[in-house]
C-alpha positions as CSV (number, residue, x, y, z in Angstrom):
1,X,28.2,-168.6,-68.9
2,X,27.6,-171.0,-71.7
3,X,25.1,-168.2,-73.9
4,X,28.6,-166.0,-73.0
5,X,30.5,-168.5,-74.5
6,X,28.4,-168.5,-78.0
7,X,28.3,-164.6,-78.4
8,X,32.4,-164.8,-78.2
9,X,32.6,-165.9,-82.2
10,X,29.7,-163.4,-83.3
11,X,31.8,-161.0,-81.4
12,X,35.4,-161.9,-82.9
13,X,33.4,-162.1,-86.3
14,X,32.3,-158.6,-85.6
15,X,35.5,-157.0,-84.7
16,X,37.5,-158.9,-88.1
17,X,34.8,-157.8,-90.3
18,X,35.1,-154.6,-89.2
19,X,38.7,-154.0,-89.6
20,X,38.1,-155.0,-93.3
21,X,36.5,-151.9,-93.9
22,X,38.6,-149.5,-96.5
23,X,38.3,-146.4,-93.8
24,X,41.4,-146.7,-92.2
25,X,43.3,-147.3,-95.4
26,X,44.6,-144.3,-97.5
27,X,44.2,-145.7,-101.0
28,X,46.6,-143.8,-103.1
29,X,47.3,-144.1,-106.9
30,X,48.9,-147.9,-106.4
31,X,46.6,-149.1,-103.8
32,X,46.5,-150.0,-100.6
33,X,50.8,-151.6,-101.5
34,X,54.1,-149.7,-100.5
35,X,55.8,-147.6,-104.0
36,X,58.0,-150.1,-105.8
37,X,61.4,-149.8,-107.2
38,X,62.9,-146.7,-109.0
39,X,64.7,-148.8,-111.4
40,X,65.3,-145.5,-113.1
41,X,66.9,-144.1,-110.0
42,X,70.6,-143.5,-109.3
43,X,72.0,-146.4,-106.7
44,X,74.1,-144.8,-103.7
45,X,77.7,-146.1,-104.2
46,X,79.1,-149.8,-103.1
47,X,81.5,-148.0,-101.2
48,X,79.4,-145.9,-99.1
49,X,77.0,-148.5,-98.1
50,X,79.8,-150.5,-97.1
51,X,81.1,-147.0,-94.4
52,X,78.0,-147.1,-93.5
53,X,77.7,-150.9,-92.3
54,X,81.1,-151.1,-90.7
55,X,79.5,-148.0,-88.9
56,X,76.7,-150.0,-88.2
57,X,78.9,-153.2,-86.8
58,X,77.4,-155.5,-90.2
59,X,81.1,-156.6,-91.3
60,X,80.0,-159.2,-93.0
61,X,77.3,-157.0,-95.1
62,X,79.8,-154.4,-95.4
63,X,82.5,-157.2,-97.4
64,X,79.7,-157.9,-99.8
65,X,78.9,-154.6,-100.1
66,X,82.8,-153.4,-101.1
67,X,83.1,-156.7,-103.7
68,X,80.2,-155.3,-105.5
69,X,82.0,-151.8,-105.6
70,X,84.9,-153.4,-106.4
71,X,83.0,-154.9,-109.9
72,X,80.8,-152.1,-110.5
73,X,84.5,-150.0,-110.7
74,X,86.4,-152.4,-112.5
75,X,88.9,-153.8,-109.6
76,X,89.9,-152.8,-106.3
77,X,91.3,-149.3,-105.1
78,X,93.2,-148.1,-102.7
79,X,89.7,-147.5,-100.6
80,X,87.6,-150.4,-101.0
81,X,91.3,-152.8,-100.3
82,X,90.6,-150.2,-97.2
83,X,87.0,-151.2,-96.6
84,X,87.9,-154.6,-97.1
85,X,90.5,-154.4,-94.2
86,X,88.3,-152.7,-91.5
87,X,85.5,-154.6,-92.2
88,X,87.9,-158.2,-91.7
89,X,89.5,-156.1,-88.5
90,X,86.3,-155.9,-86.7
91,X,85.7,-159.2,-87.7
92,X,88.8,-160.3,-85.8
93,X,90.3,-161.5,-89.3
94,X,93.6,-159.5,-88.3
95,X,95.9,-161.7,-90.6
96,X,93.6,-160.9,-93.9
97,X,93.0,-157.0,-92.4
98,X,96.5,-156.7,-92.3
99,X,96.7,-158.1,-95.6
100,X,94.2,-155.8,-97.3
101,X,95.8,-152.9,-95.7
102,X,99.4,-153.6,-96.3
103,X,97.7,-153.7,-100.0
104,X,95.7,-150.2,-99.8
105,X,98.6,-148.5,-98.8
106,X,102.1,-149.9,-101.4
107,X,99.6,-150.6,-104.6
108,X,98.0,-147.3,-104.3
109,X,99.1,-143.6,-102.9
110,X,98.6,-144.0,-99.6
111,X,96.3,-141.9,-97.4
112,X,96.8,-141.3,-93.8
113,X,93.8,-142.8,-93.0
114,X,94.9,-145.8,-94.3
115,X,97.9,-146.0,-93.0
116,X,96.5,-145.1,-89.6
117,X,94.4,-148.0,-90.1
118,X,97.3,-150.4,-90.9
119,X,98.8,-149.2,-87.7
120,X,95.9,-150.5,-86.4
121,X,96.3,-153.5,-87.5
122,X,99.7,-154.1,-86.7
123,X,99.0,-153.1,-83.1
124,X,95.8,-155.6,-82.6
125,X,99.0,-158.6,-83.7
126,X,101.8,-157.2,-81.4
127,X,103.7,-155.6,-84.3
128,X,104.4,-152.5,-82.5
129,X,107.6,-151.1,-83.7
130,X,106.4,-151.3,-87.3
131,X,102.6,-149.9,-86.1
132,X,104.6,-146.8,-84.4
133,X,106.9,-146.5,-87.7
134,X,103.3,-146.5,-89.9
135,X,101.5,-144.0,-87.6
136,X,104.6,-141.2,-87.7
137,X,103.7,-141.9,-91.4
138,X,100.0,-141.2,-91.1
139,X,100.9,-138.7,-88.8
140,X,103.5,-136.4,-90.7
141,X,101.5,-137.6,-93.9
142,X,98.4,-135.3,-92.0
143,X,100.4,-132.8,-91.3
144,X,99.2,-133.4,-87.7
145,X,96.0,-132.5,-88.0
146,X,94.4,-135.4,-86.9
147,X,93.9,-136.0,-83.5
148,X,92.6,-139.8,-83.6
149,X,96.0,-140.2,-85.8
150,X,98.0,-138.7,-82.6
151,X,96.3,-140.5,-80.3
152,X,97.1,-144.2,-81.7
153,X,100.8,-142.6,-82.1
154,X,100.6,-141.8,-78.4
155,X,99.1,-144.6,-77.4
156,X,101.4,-146.9,-79.6
157,X,104.6,-145.1,-78.4
158,X,103.3,-145.4,-74.7
159,X,102.8,-149.0,-75.3
160,X,106.6,-149.8,-76.3
161,X,108.4,-147.6,-73.1
162,X,107.1,-149.8,-70.7
163,X,104.2,-151.7,-71.2
164,X,103.5,-153.2,-68.1
165,X,102.2,-149.1,-66.9
166,X,100.0,-149.0,-69.8
167,X,96.6,-149.0,-68.0
168,X,95.0,-151.8,-70.8
169,X,91.5,-149.7,-70.6
170,X,93.8,-147.3,-72.1
171,X,94.5,-148.9,-75.0
172,X,91.7,-148.0,-77.0
173,X,92.5,-147.2,-81.0
174,X,90.5,-145.7,-83.4
175,X,90.3,-146.8,-87.0
176,X,89.8,-143.4,-89.2
177,X,87.7,-144.0,-92.5
178,X,87.2,-141.7,-95.3
179,X,84.3,-138.9,-94.7
180,X,82.7,-137.8,-91.8
181,X,82.7,-141.1,-89.7
182,X,85.5,-142.5,-86.9
183,X,85.6,-145.8,-86.0
184,X,86.4,-147.2,-82.5
185,X,88.0,-151.0,-82.2
186,X,89.1,-152.1,-78.7
187,X,92.6,-153.6,-77.9
188,X,91.7,-157.6,-77.1
189,X,91.9,-157.4,-73.5
C-alpha cells in the first residue's frame, strides 16, 4: 500500500508531461492562440446588436448598445429611441419606456411598429383608452397587415369593454421589432 502512494506522483507527472506535447495542438501561422481582431473589418451596427440583445433578454447591454449607436450616428433617431424604450420596458421601467416611445413617435415619422410598442407600454401603465387609440393608429398605418398589431388591438378592446371577463393568461401584448423578429411582453399578473 505504501509503494502505491509513491507511484502516484510519478504517474501524475507522466500524465502532465504527456499532455504537454504539441502533437494534439494544431499550430497555424499565428501559433496555438486564437486569431486576433481584424481592425480593418466593418463593425456590426449598434442598433442591430441592441435588437439581438433584447431578443436574448439582455436589456442593460441593449441600452448600452443603443446609446453607442446614437453616438456613432450623431444623435438619436426613431429607431434608437424605440429600441431604448423597448429595453426599458423589458427592465420594468415603464415611465422611461413611455417617455422614449413617445419621443420616437412624435419627434420622428411614426412607424406602425413604434406606435404598437407605445401602445404596449400604455397598456402596461393601465392607460387603456390611449393605448386603444395608439393601436388603432398603428393598425391604420400598417394597413391591417400585421397580425401582432391586430391582436394587441383586439386584446386592448376586450380589456376596455369588460375587464372582469378577460382571462389574465390571454393578456399578452407583443412588441414589434423593426426587422425580422417580434418580442413578447407579458402583462403583470
